[in-house]
C-alpha positions in Angstrom: -94.2 36.8 -28.5 -94.1 37.0 -24.8 -93.1 33.3 -24.6 -90.3 33.7 -27.1 -89.1 36.7 -24.9 -89.1 34.5 -21.6 -87.6 31.7 -23.8 -84.5 34.0 -24.5 -84.5 35.4 -21.1 -84.1 31.5 -20.0 -81.5 31.0 -22.3 -79.7 33.9 -21.4 -79.5 33.1 -17.9 -78.4 29.6 -18.5 -75.6 31.2 -20.8 -74.7 33.6 -17.9 -74.7 30.4 -15.3 -72.6 28.6 -17.6 -70.0 31.3 -18.3 -69.8 31.9 -14.4 -69.3 28.2 -14.2 -66.8 28.2 -16.7 -64.8 31.3 -15.1 -64.9 29.6 -11.9 -63.5 26.4 -13.4 -60.9 28.4 -15.0 -59.7 30.2 -11.7 -59.9 26.9 -10.0 -57.8 25.3 -12.8 -55.2 28.3 -12.4 -55.0 27.9 -8.8 -54.3 24.0 -9.1 -52.0 24.8 -11.9 -50.1 27.6 -9.7 -50.3 25.2 -6.7 -48.8 22.3 -8.6 -46.0 24.6 -10.0 -45.1 25.8 -6.6 -45.0 22.4 -5.1 -42.8 21.2 -8.2 -40.5 24.2 -8.0 -40.4 23.3 -4.1 -39.5 19.6 -4.9 -36.9 20.8 -7.5 -35.0 22.9 -5.0 -35.6 20.2 -2.1 -33.9 17.8 -4.5 -31.3 20.4 -5.6 -30.5 21.0 -1.9 -30.1 17.0 -1.3 -28.0 16.8 -4.4 -25.9 19.4 -3.3 -25.6 17.9 0.4 -24.9 14.6 -1.2 -22.4 16.0 -3.2 -20.5 17.8 -0.3 -20.7 14.9 1.6 -19.3 12.5 -0.9 -16.6 15.4 -1.5 -15.9 15.4 2.1 -15.7 11.7 2.5 -13.3 11.7 -0.7 -11.0 14.2 0.9 -11.0 12.4 4.3 -10.5 8.8 2.2 -7.6 10.7 0.4 -6.2 12.3 3.7 -6.3 8.7 5.4 -4.5 7.1 2.2 -1.8 9.9 2.2 -1.4 9.3 6.2 -1.2 5.6 5.6 1.3 6.0 2.6 3.7 8.3 4.7 3.7 6.1 7.7 4.4 3.2 5.3 7.3 5.1 4.0 8.5 6.0 7.2 8.3 2.6 8.5 10.1 1.3 5.2 12.8 4.0 5.6 13.4 3.2 9.3 13.6 -0.6 8.2 15.9 0.1 5.3 18.2 2.0 7.8 18.1 -0.6 10.4 19.2 -3.4 8.1 21.8 -1.2 6.8 23.2 -0.5 10.1 23.1 -4.3 11.1 24.6 -5.1 7.8 27.2 -2.4 8.2 27.8 -3.8 11.8 28.0 -7.2 10.3 30.3 -6.6 7.6 32.8 -4.1 9.5 36.2 -5.7 9.4 38.0 -6.1 12.7 41.5 -5.4 12.8 43.9 -7.7 14.2 45.7 -6.7 17.7 49.2 -7.3 16.8 51.4 -7.4 20.1 54.3 -5.8 18.3 52.2 -2.7 17.0 52.1 0.0 19.9 49.1 1.7 20.1 50.4 5.2 20.0 52.7 4.4 16.9 52.6 6.5 13.7 51.7 3.5 11.6 49.3 2.1 14.3 45.9 3.0 12.5 47.4 2.3 9.0 48.2 -1.2 10.4 45.0 -1.7 11.7 43.2 -0.7 8.2 45.5 -2.9 6.3 45.2 -5.9 8.4 41.3 -5.5 8.8 40.9 -4.9 5.1 43.2 -8.0 4.3 45.7 -6.1 2.3 48.6 -7.0 5.0 48.8 -10.1 6.8 50.7 -10.8 10.0 53.8 -12.9 10.2 52.1 -15.2 12.9 48.8 -14.9 14.4 49.3 -11.8 16.7 53.1 -10.5 15.2 53.1 -8.1 12.4 56.8 -7.3 12.2 56.4 -3.6 11.6 60.2 -3.6 10.9 60.7 -6.1 8.6 61.2 -4.9 4.4 58.5 -5.7 1.9 59.5 -7.5 -1.3 58.4 -6.4 -4.9 56.0 -9.5 -5.0 54.5 -8.6 -1.7 53.5 -4.8 -2.9 52.2 -6.0 -6.1 49.9 -8.3 -4.3 48.8 -5.4 -1.8 47.6 -3.4 -5.0 45.6 -6.2 -6.3 43.9 -7.1 -2.9 43.1 -3.6 -2.6 41.2 -3.5 -6.2 39.7 -6.9 -5.5 41.4 -7.6 -9.2 40.2 -10.1 -11.4 43.0 -12.2 -11.9 41.4 -14.8 -14.2 42.7 -13.7 -17.8 46.2 -11.8 -16.7 49.1 -12.9 -18.6 52.6 -13.4 -16.9 55.4 -12.2 -19.0 58.4 -12.5 -16.6 61.0 -14.8 -16.7 61.9 -14.9 -13.2 58.1 -15.0 -11.6 57.1 -18.6 -11.1 53.8 -19.3 -12.4 52.6 -21.4 -9.2 53.9 -18.2 -7.1 51.2 -16.7 -4.7 52.3 -13.3 -6.1 52.2 -14.2 -9.8 48.9 -13.3 -11.1 49.4 -10.0 -8.9 52.4 -9.1 -10.7 50.6 -9.7 -13.9 47.6 -7.8 -13.0 49.8 -4.9 -11.6 51.9 -4.9 -14.8 48.8 -4.6 -17.0 47.6 -1.8 -14.8 50.7 0.2 -15.2 51.4 0.6 -11.3 54.5 -1.5 -11.8 57.2 -2.0 -14.1 60.0 -5.0 -14.4 63.7 -4.2 -14.7 63.3 -5.3 -18.0 60.7 -7.1 -20.2 61.8 -10.5 -18.6 63.2 -9.6 -15.4 60.7 -8.2 -12.4 62.9 -9.0 -9.3 59.7 -10.4 -7.2 61.9 -11.3 -3.9 63.9 -8.1 -4.3 63.2 -5.7 -1.3 61.4 -2.6 -2.5 62.9 0.8 -1.9 61.0 3.8 -0.8 61.0 5.4 -4.5 59.9 2.3 -6.1 56.8 2.1 -3.7 56.4 6.1 -4.2 56.3 5.3 -8.2 54.1 2.6 -7.6 51.6 4.3 -5.4 51.5 7.6 -7.6 50.7 5.2 -10.7 47.6 3.7 -8.6 46.5 6.9 -7.5 46.4 8.7 -11.0 45.9 5.3 -13.2 43.6 3.4 -11.1 42.0 5.5 -8.8 41.9 8.8 -11.1 43.3 11.3 -8.8 44.3 14.5 -9.8 47.7 15.4 -8.4 48.7 18.8 -7.6 51.9 20.2 -9.3 53.1 21.3 -5.8 56.6 19.5 -5.3 58.0 18.2 -2.3 61.7 19.4 -1.6 63.8 17.2 0.6 67.4 17.2 1.8 68.6 14.2 0.0 66.3 15.3 -3.4 69.4 15.1 -5.5 69.6 11.3 -4.8 66.1 10.5 -6.2 66.3 8.6 -9.3 64.9 10.7 -12.5 62.1 7.5 -13.1 60.9 8.1 -9.7 61.1 12.1 -9.2 57.4 12.7 -10.3 56.1 10.1 -7.7 58.5 11.3 -5.2 57.8 15.0 -5.5 54.2 14.4 -5.7 54.2 13.0 -2.0 53.2 16.7 -1.1 50.0 16.0 -2.4 49.2 12.4 -1.4 51.8 12.0 1.7 52.7 8.3 1.2 56.5 8.7 2.5 57.4 10.1 5.6 60.8 12.3 5.9 63.2 11.6 8.8 64.0 14.2 11.4 66.7 15.5 8.9 64.3 16.1 6.2 65.5 13.3 4.3 63.3 11.0 2.2 65.8 8.1 1.9 64.4 7.1 -1.8 67.2 3.9 -2.1 66.4 2.8 1.4 64.0 -0.5 1.7 60.5 0.4 2.9 59.6 -1.4 5.8 56.1 -3.1 6.4 55.1 -0.3 8.7 55.9 2.3 6.4 54.4 0.1 3.5 51.2 0.1 5.5 51.3 3.9 6.4 51.7 4.6 2.5 48.9 2.4 1.2 46.5 3.7 4.0 47.5 7.2 3.4 47.0 6.8 -0.2 43.7 5.1 -0.1 42.5 7.8 1.9 43.7 10.8 -0.3 42.1 8.9 -3.4 
């Protein structure tokens, strides 16, 4: 009996020691787990911090690259624009027509700038290399040629209908074109009178037709009144009265428009240049 009690006491001590050891192991394990969890948390936080730093750095780098790209694009656009403007300026300087200096056109004459414009643009030629002959009259064929040159007209498919216009004359295709455009009329379906001097009212009618039919100008209803308005032909009245809006004809010192007088080359240049500017 005594031995059995001793045995039980010994067993009890062993179990007690084992329980204590197990508890100690459990505590140690908990501490290990806690340490491990703490380490993992710190590692995760560190990784998150590093990831955030990486993303921020990437964002800043991307922003820097985008800004650099935009700046480069802006500089390139500015360079291209400057190059385009320079090229346009050079082209304009190269293509700018140079008027012919005519010895018989005074620089202070009322028609001087108009002659410069017409000669520089090839609308009127001089009678020689350095003479314009401003006081000579214009013919109907010459005036038709001016309109064709002004519009750079396509003369390839025009049809000549007038019997008194020779097909090989320099003005023939221009007369045909001007007639088709409604700018000029013949005396009849067969007669045009290409070598007849053109009168001031005839030129006014042709300039008015060009402005309204070809250039599409809307002309004011205002009417010009001249001392000799009663002598204007009915067929030319609208064109002559519209002179207040376009200004192709100048009245003389007495307020006369002189509708049946032949128009001079000087006045024809003035009339054409004024009409072009008005349109």
